[in-house]
C-alpha positions in Angstrom: 0.0 -0.1 0.0 1.0 3.6 -0.5 1.4 6.1 2.2 1.6 10.0 1.9 5.0 11.4 2.5 4.9 13.5 5.5 8.5 14.1 6.1 9.9 17.5 6.5 10.7 19.5 3.3 9.0 16.7 0.9 8.6 17.7 -2.6 5.1 18.8 -2.5 4.7 21.1 -5.5 5.7 18.6 -8.2 2.7 19.4 -10.4 3.8 18.3 -13.9 7.4 19.3 -13.6 8.8 16.5 -11.3 10.6 13.3 -11.5 11.9 10.6 -9.1 15.1 8.6 -9.6 17.0 6.3 -7.4 20.7 7.1 -7.5 23.6 6.0 -5.3 21.2 4.1 -3.1 19.2 7.4 -2.3 16.0 8.7 -3.8 16.1 12.0 -5.7 13.1 14.1 -6.6 12.5 17.2 -8.7 9.7 19.8 -8.1 9.3 23.2 -9.7 12.2 24.9 -7.9 14.5 22.3 -6.2 16.3 19.0 -6.7 15.9 17.0 -3.5 17.2 13.9 -1.9 16.2 11.4 0.6 18.5 8.9 2.1 17.4 5.5 4.1 16.5 6.6 7.6 16.4 10.4 7.0 13.6 12.3 8.6 13.8 15.2 6.1 14.3 15.7 2.4 17.5 17.7 1.6 17.7 20.5 -1.0 20.6 19.7 -3.4 20.1 22.2 -6.3 17.9 25.2 -7.3 15.8 24.7 -10.4 14.1 27.2 -12.6 11.6 26.8 -15.5 10.7 23.6 -17.5 10.1 20.0 -16.7 12.9 18.7 -14.8 13.4 15.0 -15.8 16.2 13.0 -14.3 18.7 10.5 -15.9 21.3 8.2 -14.2 24.3 7.5 -16.4 27.9 6.5 -15.6 27.9 7.4 -11.8 26.2 10.6 -12.4 22.6 12.0 -12.0 21.6 14.2 -14.7 18.7 16.6 -14.6 17.0 19.0 -17.1 16.5 22.8 -16.3 15.6 25.8 -18.3 13.7 23.7 -20.8 16.7 22.7 -22.7 19.7 22.6 -20.4 21.1 19.4 -18.8 23.1 19.7 -15.5 24.4 17.0 -13.2 25.6 15.7 -9.7 28.1 13.2 -8.9 28.0 10.8 -6.1 29.3 13.4 -3.6 26.2 15.6 -4.8 28.6 18.2 -6.3 26.2 20.1 -8.4 27.7 21.0 -12.1 25.8 23.7 -14.0 28.6 24.6 -16.7 31.5 23.0 -18.2 32.0 19.1 -18.5 28.9 16.9 -17.5 26.4 19.7 -18.9 24.7 20.2 -22.2 23.1 23.4 -23.4 20.7 22.9 -26.2 19.1 26.3 -26.1 20.7 27.3 -29.4 18.6 24.6 -31.0 15.1 26.1 -29.8 12.4 24.2 -28.4 12.5 22.0 -25.0 13.8 18.7 -23.9 10.8 16.3 -24.0 12.7 13.1 -22.6 16.2 12.0 -21.7 17.2 8.4 -21.3 20.6 6.6 -20.7 21.9 3.9 -23.1 25.0 1.7 -22.5 27.4 4.1 -23.8 25.6 7.4 -24.4 22.8 9.5 -23.5 19.7 9.9 -25.8 17.8 13.3 -25.6 14.6 14.2 -27.5 14.0 17.8 -28.3 10.7 19.1 -29.2 10.6 22.4 -31.4 8.1 25.2 -30.5 8.2 26.9 -33.9 6.8 24.2 -36.2 10.1 22.9 -37.4 11.2 19.3 -37.3 12.4 17.8 -33.9 15.7 16.5 -33.0 17.1 13.6 -31.3 20.5 14.0 -29.7 23.2 11.3 -28.6 25.6 12.6 -26.1 28.6 11.0 -24.1 27.4 12.7 -20.9 30.7 14.5 -20.7 31.5 16.9 -23.4 30.3 20.4 -22.7 27.6 21.8 -24.9 28.6 19.4 -27.4 26.3 16.6 -28.5 28.2 13.7 -30.3 25.4 13.7 -33.1 22.0 14.7 -33.8 19.1 13.4 -35.9 16.2 15.3 -37.5 12.8 13.5 -37.4 9.8 14.4 -39.4 7.5 15.5 -36.8 7.8 18.6 -34.6 9.0 16.3 -31.7 8.8 13.2 -29.8 6.9 12.2 -26.7 9.2 9.4 -25.1 11.7 6.8 -25.8 12.6 3.3 -24.6 15.5 1.1 -25.4 15.3 -2.5 -26.7 18.7 -4.3 -26.9 20.2 -0.9 -26.5 18.3 0.5 -29.7 16.2 3.6 -28.9 12.4 3.4 -30.0 10.9 6.7 -30.1 7.1 7.6 -30.5 6.8 11.2 -32.1 4.0 13.6 -31.5 2.3 12.4 -34.8 2.0 8.9 -33.8 5.0 7.4 -35.7 7.0 4.8 -34.0 10.6 5.3 -34.9 13.7 2.8 -34.5 17.4 3.8 -34.7 19.1 2.0 -37.5 22.6 3.3 -37.0 22.3 6.5 -39.1 18.7 7.7 -38.5 15.4 7.3 -36.9 13.2 5.1 -39.4 9.5 4.6 -39.1 8.5 1.0 -38.1 5.1 1.5 -37.1 2.3 3.9 -36.7 -0.6 4.5 -34.4 -3.9 4.8 -36.1 -4.5 8.6 -35.6 -7.4 10.5 -37.1 -7.5 14.1 -36.8 -10.6 15.8 -35.5 -11.1 18.0 -38.5 -11.3 15.0 -40.7 -13.7 13.1 -38.3 -15.9 16.5 -38.4 -15.9 16.6 -42.1 -16.9 13.0 -42.5 -19.8 13.6 -40.1 -21.0 16.8 -41.9 -20.8 15.0 -45.3 -22.8 11.9 -44.2 -25.1 13.6 -41.8 -24.8 10.6 -39.5 -26.2 10.4 -36.2 -23.8 12.1 -33.7 -21.9 9.8 -31.2 -21.3 11.3 -27.8 
């Protein structure tokens, strides 16, 4: 059964901006303004870093915990909880526009999805988790962005915001399936032309 967290300084304003991750045998949580940590036996959550805007997703990779801030910047902490906001172990994607929609670790790289806000095509980045502001490679997809990613045998499978399932083939993301999505305007037009009984 679940019980409500009533510990001191618990992350209570997570809304749609928070995430949870186990890292170094401790529980980390993000909320709108803080990255917090709870260790086994603690009676209170501890503030680790101050956050600003955006969805603050977490990603554990190679003995570091990475977190998204400012919509399109990746920062990190090590096992000693030293916060790194610039230099190595950070990635600033603000020059590409848009916002990070997901971040997921692979066996030897981090995969990051960037959704554009201006109608242009979305991007997927691969990053070594170290090089400052320098993604190793990036791939353009047909849709404006992607909603999520999972790895199968270390191969990323991505669902874009138009319902395409994309798989990485070593050089690009290729469509392998598609959700049966019908736009509302098409349904509305079909209804108007057939004068069918409306279904509620």
